[in-house]
N, C-alpha and C positions, 0 to 999 in steps of 0.2 A: 504494499500499500503506500503510494507516494505522499509526500508532504502536502502536495496540492489536494489530493483526494481527502486527506484528513482534514485540512482547513475547510474544504467544502462541506464535509459531513458535519463539522462543528457548526458551521453557519445554518445548514439545513436543520439541525436538531435543535435550534433556538430561534423559532420563528417569532417569539415574543419580544425580542430585543426592540426597543423603541425605534431604532433607525430602520428596521425591517418592516414594521408593520404597514407603514404608509405605501409600500411597494407591492403589497399582497393584493391580488384580486382574484375573482372567480373561484376556482376550485382550491387554490392555496388559502384564501381567506376562509372558505367553508371548512377547510381542515382545522383551522384555529378554533372552530366551534365544536369540533369532535368531542364527545364526551363517553366516558365509560364508567361502569360501576359493577359491584359484586355484592350479594347478600352476605349476612353474617354467617359464620361458620360455628356450629355448635358441637362439631365432633371431628375426629379423624385429623386433627391439626398435626402437622409434622413438628416434632420437638426441635427446638433450636440446638444444632450441634455444630460448633465451630469447625470441626474437622470434616464435615460432610458439605460439600459445595455442589451447587448446580451449574450447568453450563447452558445458558439460554440459546435460543435459536435465532435465525437471521432472516430478516425481510429482504427479499430480492431487490426490490427497488426503493430507494429513499425518494427519489424524485417522483416516481409514480405515486407513492403514498401521499406526497405533498400536493399531488394534483387531484386527490380523491378525499371524500368524506362519506361517513355512513352513520346512520342512527337506526339501530334495530327498533322494529315496532314492539310495543309491550313492555311490561315490567315483570321481572321474575321474582316471586317471593322466595324467601330463604328456605322454608320448608320444602318447597318443590324441587329446588335446586340440590339440596343436600341429602335428602331421603334416599335410601337405596331402594328406589322404586323403578320399575322398568319404564322406559320411554321409547316407544317405537317410532317416534319421530326422528331418531338418530340412528343410522345404520351401525354406528360404532357400538350401540348398546342393544343387546340382544334381550328380547323379553324374558322374564323369569318370575317365579313365584314371589309374592310379596315377602320382603324380608331378606331375599336372596342378593348378595352384593352385585353391583353392575359387572358386566364383563365387557372389556374394551379390547379393540384390536391391538396388535403389536405396534402398528404404525401410530395409532393414537397415543398409546402409552409413551413411545419414544419421543413424540413431539412434546408431550407434557414434562417428561424427565429432562429434556433438553432446554428448558428455560426456567427462570427464577421462580415460578409458581408462587407469586405474591397475590394475596387477596386481602380485602378489608374486612375484618371481623367486627362489624358494626351493623346494626339494622339500617335499612333505608338505602343502601347502595346497590346499584344494578349494573351490569355489564352491558355496554352499548356498542362497543367496537372492539375488534380483535384483528390483528394482521401480523404476519411473520411466523416465527416459531420453526423455521426451516434450517437456519444456520445460527449465526451469532448476533442477530439483530431483530428486534421485535417490538410490538407495542401491545398494551392492554390499557384501556382507560375505564374510569368509574364515574358515576354521576349520582348526586343525591341533591335533590332541590336545586338550589343556586350554586352548588359547589361542583367542580370536577377535579379529578386527580388522574393524571396519565403516567404510566409507568413505561419507560423506554430503555432498552438495553442495547449495548453496542460492544464491539470487540475491545478487549482490554488494552490492545496496543494503541488505541486512540485516547485512552483515559487522561494522559498527561496534557493533551492538546485541549480536551474539554475542560479540564481543571484550570488550566492557565487562562481560558476564555472566561470561566466563571469568576475567577479572581478579579476580573475587571467589573464585575457586577456588584460584589460586596466582599467583605471579610468572611471567611468560612467560620461557621459554629458547629462544633462536634455534635453529632447526634448518633443514636443507634436505632435501627429498625429490626426488630426481632433478633437481636444479637449480631446484626450485620452493621459494622461501623460505617459511618459516612460523614458528610459535611453538608450543612444548610447554607443556602445563599439567598439574600433577600434582594429582589429586583426593585421593589417599592412596597409601601404598606399593603399588606394582604396578598402579596404576590412572591412565591417562594419556589425554590428548587432544592432538591436533596440529591446529592451524588453519593451513591453506596460505592465503596471501594471495590476493585476488581476481585472476582473469585472465579477460579478455574476458567480463565480466558474471557470473561465479560464483566462489565459493571452496569448498574441500573441507575437511571436518573428518574426521580419523581417530580413531576411539574404540576403546579396547581393552576386552576382556572376558575373564574367566577369570584364569589365573594368569600373571603377567608379572614379570620383574625389569627394572630400569632398562637394564641391559646387553642383556638379550634384545630389549627394544623398540628400543633404538638400532640394534642389528643388523638387525632386520627393517626398520626405516626405510630403511637402505641398500640393501635388496633390492626396495623399492617402485619400480616403473619405469613409465614412461608409454609406451605401445606405439601402433602404428598401428591403423587401424579393423580390417583384416582379422585381425590378430593377436589383437586383443581379441575379435572375434567368434568366432574359432577356440577360444578359451579358455573359451567359455560352454558349459555342459552342453547336451546335445541337448534336454533338457526345456524349456529357456527359450523362451517364446513371444516371438519377434522380430516386429517390425512387419509383415513379409511374411506371417506365419502368423496374424495376429490374426483375419482374416475367417473362415478355415477353422476355427480352434479355437473361436471365438465360436459358430459354427454347431453345432459338436459339443456344447458344454456347454449350449446353449439348446435342444437337441432336445426336451426334456421340460419346458420352462419357458414358460408363458404370457407373452406380451408385452403390455404396457400399450398403450392406445390411442396412436396417433401416435408410437410408439417406434420410432426409427430406428437400426438397427444399423450404419449407415454412420458414425455418431458415435464408434464405437470407434477411429477411425484416429488418435486422440490418446493412446491408452494407452501407447505406447512399448514397452519390453522388460520383461518380468516372468517370474518363476518361476510354475509352474502355480497355486500358492496364491494368490499376489498377483493373477494374472490372473483368477482366480475372484472375488476381492474386487472388483476393478474392474468386470468384466462383470455379475456378479450383484448388486453393490452398486447399480449404476445401474438395473437392473430392479426391484429391491426398493424403492428410493427413488421410482422412478416410480409403482409401484403404491400405495405409502403416499400420495403426493401426490394420486393419483386418488380414493383412498378419502376423503381429507380434503376434496377438492373436492366430491365427490359428497354427503358429509355435510353440507357447508355450503350446498349449493344444493338439497338436497332431492331429489336424483336417486337414487331407490331402486334403480333397475335397475343403474345403474353402481356404486353402492355394494356391490350384491350380487356383481357381477362382481369387483370388487376384493377383497372378502371372500374369495371362492372362491379367487382366485389367491394370496392371501397364505397362506390355509389350506393350499393345495397344496404350499407351499415345503418342508414336511416330507417331501415325495416326491422333491424335485429331486435327481437323482443326483449332480450336482456338488457340492452341499452335504455329501452324505455322504462323498464323496471327500475333501473338504476337512476335514470334521469329525475325521478321523483325524490331522490334522496340527496343528490349532490351533482357537481358540475363536470365530472370527468367525462361522461358522454358527449357533452358539448365541445370539450377540448378535441375529442377524437373526431367528432363530425366536421369541426372546423378545419382540421388538418386534412381529413379526407377530401372535403370539398375543395380545398385548394389544389390538392393534387389531381383531382379529377378535372380540374379547370386548366391543368397543365402549368401550374406555378407552385411546385413543392416548396414548402417553407424550408428555410436554411436550418432552423433550430427547433425541429419537432421532437427530437428525442427525449430531451429532459421532461417535457410536459407530459409525454405518454409513458415514460419509464422504459424506453427501448434500450436495450444493451448497446 
């Protein structure tokens, strides 16, 4: 990872800096409003063990995430999320008699094991957005009334750069989150960030949004707990697309989407766990980026037939059902449609990749 990439990651990870907010629009501004939450945990909490560390997973596309936002419909109650009851809405959970522990797929368990698995053990918090969990970067956010708390994790090798950036925000104050040491930074009254120190290759930053006081934030920090993989999975809304559901859900949303040449849906196995909106960003983003790359290749080589096929595919994006579902929740589909329309008109934009999250 180059110094330039690290600097960009630090900037992308801190959209709340005053100098950055004025430049955000569309989907990036929407992302600032993303909220996440999780219900209280009454059982199966993982004891704090300093010698046992987690290794969180990685979101494929920071830029793509910044171009998207999602709010899941409905609020989950704590008992519904944590009881060992069958839930046939998730393919990762197989129906079982009452009282029988949930059975999760190996892929779902691995995704849960490979992330920090932090939840808020306090009533009134619900999960509204999840994305990542595939490598060493991911996000889970929580919401309760007018308060938001987002947890983001990153590779440990960028910790020093993040920390140096946060030192320009305020002096650090030592805090502990379920025996995990870290530092709190204060952007302004009621606006805080906590950086937890690296463990097993990653570190976590907690970031507030909405209305907070120092006392309220300190209290919530005492209620953030690290849990085992099964408890964490049980706390996720049924709408979350976990790794064991990726193939089935991808087939569903691609039913009316033409696939580019040599496009392999088996490559979706690195997506991780995502809410439906972010899952759509990941899947349709890859399809859209591949069609754009095919159009550019055909244009460059004079392959008129391939160029026409790519043109028709990109034009058809206005009819893709999943984009219309997503458009009710965020601005990412509008970004794709704008880029697609420019290409169909024969004027491909020079800088489309960051907006769509193309590799």
